[in-house]
Backbone as JSON Lines, residues from 0, in Angstrom:
{"i":0,"aa":"M","n":[0.45,-1.18,0.25],"ca":[0.47,-0.13,-0.29],"c":[0.56,1.44,0.19]}
{"i":1,"aa":"K","n":[0.82,2.43,-0.93],"ca":[1.32,3.05,-0.79],"c":[0.11,4.52,-0.11]}
{"i":2,"aa":"R","n":[0.89,5.49,0.39],"ca":[0.67,6.78,1.33],"c":[1.52,7.5,0.77]}
{"i":3,"aa":"G","n":[0.55,8.91,0.96],"ca":[1.71,10.02,0.38],"c":[1.2,11.31,0.96]}
{"i":4,"aa":"V","n":[1.81,12.59,0.91],"ca":[1.13,13.62,1.11],"c":[2.12,14.49,-0.08]}
{"i":5,"aa":"S","n":[0.75,15.78,-0.4],"ca":[1.29,16.45,-1.26],"c":[1.02,18.09,-0.63]}
{"i":6,"aa":"F","n":[1.76,18.77,-0.87],"ca":[1.44,20.18,-0.53],"c":[1.25,21.62,-1.44]}
{"i":7,"aa":"E","n":[0.66,22.41,-1.45],"ca":[0.49,23.11,-2.39],"c":[1.16,24.76,-1.56]}
{"i":8,"aa":"I","n":[1.67,25.29,-1.75],"ca":[2.73,26.16,-0.73],"c":[2.91,27.4,-1.75]}
{"i":9,"aa":"P","n":[2.76,28.85,-1.12],"ca":[3.54,30.03,-1.78],"c":[5.08,29.8,-2.17]}
{"i":10,"aa":"N","n":[5.52,30.07,-3.38],"ca":[6.94,30.15,-3.58],"c":[7.26,31.25,-2.98]}
{"i":11,"aa":"S","n":[7.45,31.81,-1.59],"ca":[8.27,32.75,-1.34],"c":[8.49,32.13,0.17]}
{"i":12,"aa":"H","n":[10.03,33.18,0.81],"ca":[10.54,32.72,1.63],"c":[9.13,32.42,3.05]}
{"i":13,"aa":"G","n":[9.7,31.12,3.65],"ca":[9.2,31.01,5.23],"c":[9.1,29.6,5.22]}
{"i":14,"aa":"N","n":[8.51,29.58,6.17],"ca":[8.91,27.92,6.86],"c":[7.13,27.15,6.74]}
{"i":15,"aa":"Y","n":[7.13,27.46,5.77],"ca":[5.38,26.74,5.23],"c":[5.36,25.38,6.07]}
{"i":16,"aa":"L","n":[5.97,24.1,5.64],"ca":[5.98,23.01,5.76],"c":[6.13,22.7,7.53]}
{"i":17,"aa":"G","n":[7.28,23.38,7.85],"ca":[7.14,23.31,9.38],"c":[6.25,24.05,10.1]}
{"i":18,"aa":"G","n":[5.58,24.83,9.46],"ca":[3.98,25.0,9.94],"c":[3.28,23.88,9.96]}
{"i":19,"aa":"I","n":[2.95,23.22,9.06],"ca":[1.74,22.34,8.39],"c":[2.14,21.42,9.52]}
{"i":20,"aa":"L","n":[3.65,20.37,9.58],"ca":[4.16,19.46,10.4],"c":[3.77,19.71,11.97]}
{"i":21,"aa":"R","n":[4.15,21.01,12.48],"ca":[4.26,21.29,13.79],"c":[2.95,20.73,14.32]}
{"i":22,"aa":"T","n":[1.34,20.77,13.65],"ca":[0.11,20.03,14.26],"c":[0.46,18.69,14.28]}
{"i":23,"aa":"I","n":[1.09,18.09,14.16],"ca":[1.21,16.45,13.66],"c":[2.22,16.09,15.16]}
{"i":24,"aa":"D","n":[1.6,14.98,15.49],"ca":[2.08,14.35,17.01],"c":[3.27,13.48,16.43]}
{"i":25,"aa":"I","n":[4.42,13.56,16.0],"ca":[5.33,13.2,15.34],"c":[5.83,11.7,15.8]}
{"i":26,"aa":"S","n":[6.09,11.7,17.01],"ca":[6.34,10.52,18.01],"c":[5.05,9.11,17.82]}
{"i":27,"aa":"S","n":[4.2,9.76,17.29],"ca":[2.91,8.79,16.83],"c":[2.85,7.27,16.16]}
{"i":28,"aa":"Y","n":[3.97,8.39,14.85],"ca":[4.19,7.61,13.8],"c":[5.84,6.74,13.6]}
{"i":29,"aa":"N","n":[5.67,6.28,12.68],"ca":[7.2,5.26,12.5],"c":[7.37,5.82,10.72]}
{"i":30,"aa":"W","n":[8.88,6.57,10.79],"ca":[8.65,7.51,9.51],"c":[9.91,6.66,8.64]}
{"i":31,"aa":"R","n":[9.68,7.13,7.38],"ca":[10.3,6.13,6.26],"c":[10.42,7.32,5.41]}
{"i":32,"aa":"M","n":[11.92,8.11,4.67],"ca":[11.62,8.8,3.91],"c":[11.91,8.35,2.29]}
{"i":33,"aa":"D","n":[11.32,8.43,1.16],"ca":[11.69,7.25,0.92],"c":[10.61,7.99,-0.72]}
{"i":34,"aa":"G","n":[10.95,8.46,-1.31],"ca":[10.56,8.98,-2.5],"c":[11.24,10.15,-2.83]}
{"i":35,"aa":"E","n":[10.27,10.63,-3.72],"ca":[11.0,11.66,-4.58],"c":[10.14,13.26,-4.46]}
{"i":36,"aa":"A","n":[10.3,14.17,-4.79],"ca":[10.01,15.77,-4.32],"c":[10.18,16.51,-5.97]}
{"i":37,"aa":"Y","n":[9.43,16.98,-6.48],"ca":[9.08,18.01,-7.4],"c":[8.71,19.21,-7.3]}
{"i":38,"aa":"L","n":[9.07,19.92,-8.18],"ca":[8.45,21.27,-8.29],"c":[7.32,21.19,-9.42]}
{"i":39,"aa":"V","n":[6.23,21.34,-8.93],"ca":[4.87,21.51,-9.76],"c":[4.38,22.87,-10.45]}
{"i":40,"aa":"E","n":[4.59,23.11,-11.8],"ca":[4.18,24.09,-12.41],"c":[2.67,24.55,-13.01]}
{"i":41,"aa":"N","n":[1.38,24.85,-12.96],"ca":[0.44,24.68,-13.81],"c":[0.46,23.07,-14.1]}
{"i":42,"aa":"G","n":[0.46,22.46,-12.58],"ca":[-0.2,21.04,-12.88],"c":[0.5,20.22,-13.78]}
{"i":43,"aa":"E","n":[1.7,20.92,-13.82],"ca":[2.93,20.29,-14.51],"c":[4.42,19.66,-13.79]}
{"i":44,"aa":"L","n":[4.25,18.0,-13.36],"ca":[5.83,18.16,-12.96],"c":[7.05,18.65,-13.66]}
{"i":45,"aa":"K","n":[7.63,19.4,-12.81],"ca":[9.41,19.53,-13.63],"c":[10.34,19.3,-12.85]}
{"i":46,"aa":"E","n":[11.34,20.08,-12.68],"ca":[12.93,19.26,-11.98],"c":[12.27,18.82,-10.69]}
{"i":47,"aa":"P","n":[13.3,17.65,-10.29],"ca":[13.56,17.26,-8.81],"c":[13.78,18.03,-8.09]}
{"i":48,"aa":"L","n":[13.5,18.35,-6.75],"ca":[14.05,19.21,-5.65],"c":[15.17,18.71,-5.34]}
{"i":49,"aa":"L","n":[15.43,17.49,-4.91],"ca":[16.46,17.06,-4.26],"c":[17.1,16.35,-5.2]}
{"i":50,"aa":"Q","n":[18.36,16.64,-5.62],"ca":[19.17,15.73,-6.32],"c":[20.29,14.74,-5.72]}
{"i":51,"aa":"S","n":[20.46,13.31,-6.15],"ca":[21.03,12.78,-5.34],"c":[22.15,12.09,-6.2]}
């Protein structure tokens, strides 16, 4: 089973993701970082945000 989360945040300086995740009790979950993050413009995937 795959699960995921997507966010649409302003393209400006700030700590938006931190504000979203602050509301979650992260100690209640087992976390695994796996996958990819991409910039999305006008509903289309653009370049990856994280390079390996």
